C-alpha positions in Angstrom: 144.1 47.4 118.2 141.1 48.5 116.3 138.8 50.3 118.7 135.1 49.7 118.4 132.2 51.8 119.7 129.5 50.2 121.8 126.3 52.2 121.8 124.4 52.8 125.0 120.7 53.0 125.9 120.4 56.6 127.2 117.8 56.8 130.0 116.1 60.1 130.9 117.1 61.9 134.1 115.1 64.3 136.2 117.2 65.6 139.1 120.7 65.4 140.6 121.8 63.7 143.8 119.8 65.9 146.2 116.2 66.0 147.1 113.7 66.9 144.4 112.7 70.3 145.8 116.3 71.5 146.4 117.7 71.6 142.9 121.1 70.2 144.1 124.1 69.0 142.4 126.6 66.9 144.2 130.4 67.6 144.4 130.9 64.0 143.6 128.9 61.3 142.0 127.7 58.5 144.1 129.7 55.7 142.9 128.5 52.6 141.1 126.6 51.6 138.0 125.5 48.1 138.2 126.5 45.8 135.4 123.0 45.3 134.0 122.1 41.9 135.5 123.1 39.8 138.4 124.6 37.4 135.9 127.1 40.0 134.7 128.6 40.8 138.1 132.2 39.7 137.9 131.4 37.6 134.8 134.4 35.7 133.7 135.2 32.0 133.0 138.2 32.1 135.3 138.2 30.0 138.4 137.7 31.6 141.8 141.0 32.4 143.6 141.9 29.4 145.9 144.5 30.9 148.2 144.0 29.5 151.7 145.4 32.4 153.6 146.9 35.6 152.4 147.2 39.3 153.1 146.5 42.3 150.8 150.2 42.4 149.9 150.2 38.8 148.6 147.0 39.4 146.7 148.8 42.3 145.0 151.7 40.1 144.1 149.5 37.5 142.5 147.4 39.9 140.4 149.6 42.8 139.3 151.4 42.8 136.0 154.6 44.8 136.3 155.7 47.3 133.7 159.3 48.2 133.6 158.9 51.5 131.8 156.0 53.0 133.7 156.6 56.1 135.9 155.7 56.4 139.6 152.6 58.5 139.7 151.8 57.9 143.4 150.0 61.0 144.8 150.6 62.5 148.1 147.0 61.4 148.9 148.4 57.9 149.2 149.3 58.9 152.8 145.6 58.9 153.6 145.0 55.2 153.0 143.0 53.7 155.8 145.2 51.3 157.6 144.1 47.8 156.7 147.6 46.2 156.4 146.9 43.5 158.9 143.7 42.3 157.2 143.9 38.6 156.3 141.5 37.2 153.6 140.8 33.4 153.2 137.6 33.6 151.1 137.9 35.7 148.0 135.5 37.2 145.4 136.0 35.8 141.9 139.1 37.1 140.2 138.3 38.3 136.7 140.7 37.9 133.8 143.1 40.7 133.0 142.2 40.3 129.3 139.2 42.7 128.9 136.9 42.7 125.9 134.3 45.2 126.8 133.4 47.8 129.5 131.7 45.1 131.7 135.0 43.2 131.8 136.9 46.4 132.6 134.6 47.3 135.4 134.8 43.8 136.9 138.6 43.7 137.0 138.9 47.3 138.3 136.4 46.6 141.0 138.3 43.4 142.0 141.5 45.4 142.5 139.7 48.2 144.3 138.0 45.6 146.6 141.4 44.4 147.8 143.1 47.8 147.6 145.7 46.8 145.0 147.3 50.0 143.9 148.2 49.1 140.3 147.7 46.5 137.6 147.8 46.1 133.8 145.0 45.0 131.6 145.2 43.6 128.1 142.9 45.7 125.8 143.9 44.1 122.4 140.3 43.1 121.8 138.6 45.8 123.8 135.3 47.5 122.8 135.2 51.0 124.0 132.6 51.9 126.6 132.6 55.7 126.0 130.8 56.4 122.8 132.3 59.9 122.3 136.0 59.2 122.4 138.5 56.4 121.9 141.1 58.1 124.1 142.2 56.3 127.3 141.7 59.5 129.3 138.0 59.7 128.4 137.7 56.0 129.0 139.1 56.5 132.5 136.5 59.1 133.3 133.7 56.9 131.9 135.1 54.1 134.2 135.2 56.5 137.1 131.5 57.4 136.9 130.3 53.8 136.3 132.5 51.4 138.1 131.2 49.8 141.3 133.9 50.7 143.9 135.9 53.5 142.4 134.0 56.8 142.2 134.1 59.0 145.2 136.2 56.9 147.4 139.5 56.7 145.5 141.4 58.2 142.5 142.2 56.3 139.3 144.6 56.9 136.4 144.9 54.9 133.2 147.7 55.1 130.8 148.7 53.2 127.6 151.9 51.2 127.6 154.0 52.3 124.7 154.0 49.8 121.9 151.5 47.4 123.6 147.8 47.0 123.6 147.8 47.3 127.4 146.7 49.9 129.9 148.3 50.5 133.3 145.7 51.4 135.9 146.8 53.0 139.1 144.7 53.7 142.2 145.0 56.5 144.8 143.2 55.5 148.0 141.5 58.1 150.2 140.5 58.0 153.8 137.0 56.7 154.0 134.0 57.1 156.4 135.6 59.0 159.3 133.9 62.4 159.4 130.4 63.1 160.7 128.5 66.4 160.2 126.1 68.3 162.3 122.9 68.0 160.4 120.3 70.8 160.3 117.4 68.8 159.1 114.8 66.9 161.1 112.4 64.3 159.7 108.7 64.2 159.5 107.2 60.9 160.6 104.7 59.0 158.4 101.8 57.3 160.0 101.7 54.5 157.5 102.9 51.1 158.6 103.2 47.5 157.3 102.8 44.2 159.1 104.6 44.0 162.4 107.5 41.6 162.4 107.1 38.3 164.2 110.8 37.6 164.3 112.5 37.2 167.7 115.7 38.9 168.8 117.8 35.8 167.8 116.4 35.3 164.4 119.2 34.5 162.0 117.6 32.7 159.0 118.3 35.4 156.4 118.0 34.4 152.8 121.1 36.4 151.9 123.1 33.9 153.9 122.1 30.9 151.9 124.9 28.4 152.2 124.7 27.6 148.5 126.1 31.1 147.8 129.9 31.6 147.5 131.6 32.9 150.7 133.6 36.2 150.7 135.5 37.8 153.5 134.8 41.4 154.0 136.4 44.1 156.1 135.0 47.5 155.0 131.4 48.4 154.5 132.3 49.0 150.8 133.3 45.4 150.5 130.1 44.4 152.5 127.7 46.2 150.1 129.6 45.1 146.9 129.8 41.4 147.9 126.1 41.2 148.9 125.0 43.0 145.8 126.9 40.5 143.7 125.3 37.5 145.5 128.0 36.5 147.9 127.5 35.2 151.4 129.6 37.5 153.4 132.0 36.7 156.3 132.6 40.0 158.1 136.1 39.8 159.6 136.5 40.2 163.4 136.5 43.7 164.7 136.0 45.2 161.3 133.6 47.9 160.2 131.8 45.3 158.2 131.2 43.2 161.3 129.7 46.1 163.2 127.4 47.4 160.5 126.4 43.9 159.3 125.1 43.2 162.8 123.2 46.5 162.9 121.6 45.6 159.6 120.4 42.3 160.9 119.1 43.9 164.1 117.0 46.3 162.0 115.6 43.6 159.8 114.6 41.5 162.8 112.5 44.5 163.9 110.8 45.5 160.6 110.5 42.5 158.3 108.4 39.4 158.8 108.9 36.1 157.0 105.4 36.0 155.6 105.8 39.3 153.7 105.9 39.2 149.9 109.0 40.5 148.2 107.2 43.7 147.4 106.1 44.1 151.0 109.7 43.6 152.1 111.0 46.1 149.7 108.4 48.6 150.8 109.0 48.0 154.5 112.7 48.7 154.1 112.1 51.7 151.9 109.5 53.0 154.3 111.9 52.7 157.3 114.7 54.5 155.4 112.8 57.6 154.3 111.2 58.0 157.7 114.2 57.6 159.9 117.2 58.9 158.0 117.5 62.2 156.1 119.6 63.9 153.6 123.0 65.3 154.7 123.2 68.7 153.0 126.3 69.6 155.0 128.2 66.6 153.6 127.0 67.5 150.1 128.6 71.0 150.5 131.9 69.6 151.9 135.1 71.0 150.6 136.4 69.8 147.2 139.9 69.1 146.1 141.4 71.6 143.6 143.0 68.7 141.8 140.6 67.9 139.0 142.1 64.4 138.6 141.4 63.6 142.2 138.4 65.8 143.2 136.9 63.6 145.9 139.6 63.3 148.6 137.7 65.3 151.2 134.2 64.0 150.3 135.5 60.4 150.6 136.0 60.9 154.3 132.4 61.8 155.1 130.3 59.0 156.7 127.3 60.2 154.7 128.6 58.5 151.6 128.6 55.1 153.3 126.5 52.8 155.5 128.3 54.3 158.5 126.3 57.6 158.1 123.0 55.7 158.0 123.5 54.1 161.4 125.9 56.4 163.2 124.4 59.9 162.3 121.1 59.1 160.6 122.2 61.4 157.8 123.4 60.3 154.3 123.6 61.5 150.7 122.5 59.3 147.8 125.5 57.0 148.2 124.6 56.1 151.8 120.9 55.8 151.0 121.4 53.4 148.1 124.2 51.3 149.7 122.2 50.7 152.8 119.1 49.9 150.8 121.2 47.2 148.8 122.6 45.6 152.0 119.2 45.4 153.7 117.4 44.1 150.7 120.1 41.5 149.7 120.2 40.2 153.3 116.5 39.3 152.8 117.4 37.7 149.5 115.7 40.3 147.3 116.7 41.2 143.8 118.1 44.8 143.8 120.6 46.6 141.6 122.4 49.8 142.4 123.0 52.4 139.7 124.8 55.7 139.3 125.8 58.0 136.5 127.4 61.4 135.9 125.1 64.3 135.6 126.9 65.4 132.4 124.9 66.9 129.5 126.2 65.7 126.1 128.5 63.0 127.4 131.1 65.4 128.4 133.8 63.2 129.9 136.6 65.7 129.8 136.5 66.0 133.6 135.6 63.8 136.5 134.8 66.8 138.7 131.0 66.7 137.9 127.8 65.9 139.7 126.0 62.6 139.9 123.4 60.5 141.6 123.0 57.0 143.0 119.7 55.0 143.2 118.4 51.5 142.9 116.2 49.2 140.7 114.1 46.6 142.5 112.6 43.5 141.0 109.6 41.7 142.6 107.4 40.9 139.6 109.8 40.0 136.8 110.7 43.6 135.9 112.9 46.2 137.4 111.3 49.3 138.9 113.1 52.5 139.8 113.4 52.8 143.5 115.1 55.9 144.9 115.1 56.4 148.7 117.0 59.7 148.3 114.1 61.2 146.4 111.8 59.5 148.9 112.5 62.6 151.0 111.6 66.1 149.9 112.9 69.2 151.7 110.3 71.3 153.4 112.0 74.1 155.2 114.1 72.6 158.0 112.3 69.3 157.7 112.5 66.3 155.3 109.2 65.1 154.0 108.8 61.4 153.2 107.1 60.6 149.9 106.5 57.4 147.9 106.6 58.8 144.4 109.8 57.0 143.7 109.4 53.7 145.5 108.3 51.7 142.4 108.3 54.0 139.5 108.8 53.7 135.8 112.3 54.0 134.5 111.1 56.9 132.3 111.3 59.0 135.5 115.1 58.7 135.6 117.4 61.6 135.0 118.2 62.7 131.5 121.9 62.4 131.4 122.5 58.9 132.9 124.9 56.8 130.9 124.8 53.1 131.7 124.1 49.6 130.3 120.5 48.6 130.8 120.1 46.6 127.6 120.3 43.3 129.4 117.5 43.7 131.9 113.8 44.3 131.5 112.8 47.7 132.9 109.3 48.6 134.0 107.5 50.7 131.4 104.6 51.6 133.8 104.4 53.1 137.2 103.3 50.9 140.1 101.2 52.0 143.0 100.2 48.6 144.2 102.9 48.7 146.9 100.4 50.8 148.9 98.4 47.6 149.3 100.8 47.0 152.1 100.4 50.3 153.9 97.8 50.9 156.6 96.7 53.7 158.9 95.1 53.2 162.4 92.1 55.4 163.1 90.2 54.8 166.3 91.5 51.2 166.4 90.3 50.7 162.8 92.9 49.8 160.2 92.4 51.7 156.9 94.3 50.8 153.8 96.3 53.5 152.1 95.5 51.9 148.7 92.6 53.3 146.8 91.5 55.5 149.7 87.8 56.5 149.7 86.3 59.9 150.5 84.6 58.6 153.6 87.9 57.8 155.1 89.6 61.0 154.2 88.4 63.4 157.0 89.6 61.4 160.0 93.0 60.9 158.3 93.2 64.6 157.6 92.3 65.4 161.2 95.1 63.0 162.4 97.7 64.8 160.3 96.4 68.2 161.3 96.6 67.5 165.0 100.1 65.9 165.0 103.1 68.2 164.3 105.6 67.2 161.6 103.7 64.2 160.3 102.8 63.0 156.8 100.3 60.7 155.2 100.6 59.2 151.8 97.8 57.3 150.0 96.6 56.2 146.6 93.2 57.1 145.0 91.5 56.9 141.7 89.4 59.8 142.6 90.3 63.3 141.4 92.0 65.0 144.4 89.8 68.1 144.0 86.7 66.0 144.3 88.2 64.0 147.1 89.2 67.1 149.1 86.1 69.1 148.0 85.8 72.7 149.0 88.5 72.3 151.5 91.3 72.5 148.9 92.7 75.0 146.5 96.1 75.2 144.8 97.7 72.5 146.9 96.5 73.8 150.2 93.7 72.7 152.4 91.8 75.7 153.8 90.9 75.9 157.4 93.8 73.7 158.5 97.6 73.9 158.6 97.9 71.0 156.1 99.4 71.1 152.6 99.3 68.3 150.0 101.2 67.1 147.1 100.0 64.8 144.4 101.4 63.1 141.4 99.4 61.6 138.6 100.2 58.0 137.3 98.1 57.1 134.3 95.0 58.7 135.7 95.6 57.6 139.2 96.9 59.7 142.1 99.4 59.4 144.8 98.7 62.1 147.4 100.9 63.1 150.4 99.4 65.3 153.1 101.8 67.1 155.5 101.3 69.6 158.3 103.1 72.9 157.9 105.9 73.6 160.3 
């Protein structure tokens, strides 16, 4: 096999998985890098599996290539597998070919086996183009896969080894216990006054675009399967009494309350984002959870924390970047919106000698023909013991991404400019008068400032083309407003300003 190197577009990075003001690094990366476009998700020419009824064991028998000379590398962590032995699947996601040609193919086939918890399989790499540009060694390629694959990183261990005398790799999984541990959070959330349209849906509304019957159907049991299948444009069938069934229903209930059918795609994205950053906050306790001393399997303990899954969002209202981004994907895809989830290792210089590194997970959203960075994790900034919502990263340019992200974005069009027009959809109520947060005028500023000043732990974000010093006048200096207990932040976007006011705690 003659290995070939595939060059990547390197996107700039700003921070790690934690909130902007905290300078955090995560003990694990949040898991997935999306495979560039919706068309590349599980892209093969192979027919969808057509087994009428089977269990995980029979899926394994139908997909695993055996290798007589391979050694048993099953870890003691295998005892921590979440018991799903009785799960029966009738509707499957598409089964990729075991002949992989590039890194997208490798991710697709690895995600498929991770989806169904198949512990080992063999891939044919005789025509494989390496994904890691710094090494042609299978160990480095394993680490590159670990950081970028959809369903592996953080929730399971993976080993890859070459079969002697063959252009094949044996890939083995070690499954951890997932989503069972809650923390006792120390943060509380500020509340933002801004709102969008009130939903006109009734409590029995069930006409979600993400359930279009033209979409292929996939059975899902875990919330990992739920988020993956929805992101890859499947219509999901949550199995009875499964975690997927419980949290899928909660997602629907939430969307019935906050989204209206007459909203534009941008309004729907903004409404979901606005709810997330104002009702759920960052779980620093989970971020500091114990790490395994085994550098090949560093995430055994972290994998058990709900904060890395949708469970943490609904059960504890505390998540890390994994939980933020996975929930964002599920809610948006249920509404039929175009969203991609991305992750990457925070590793300067493409150092893939270890998988025990830090990382981040966030999203790209598309409502105008291009993808905008949208990161609900950074939609909260830590302010003492409170988390402060901000809109700087709702629809930002991709140039604001972190400097060490490694991923494939050459197949989608990324926004080159920041976008503040989402604030067209945010309003404030002052004395029964609705004031738009977009292009706020000086005459509207004083009553809004008074509202924030008189309400503990509240924030207000708005857009203006006026210089903040002129808007705030003599009331302001160095980010503080004199004579009140209110601070403000502002970011400049091509001569325009996004300002967030918040009352000191």
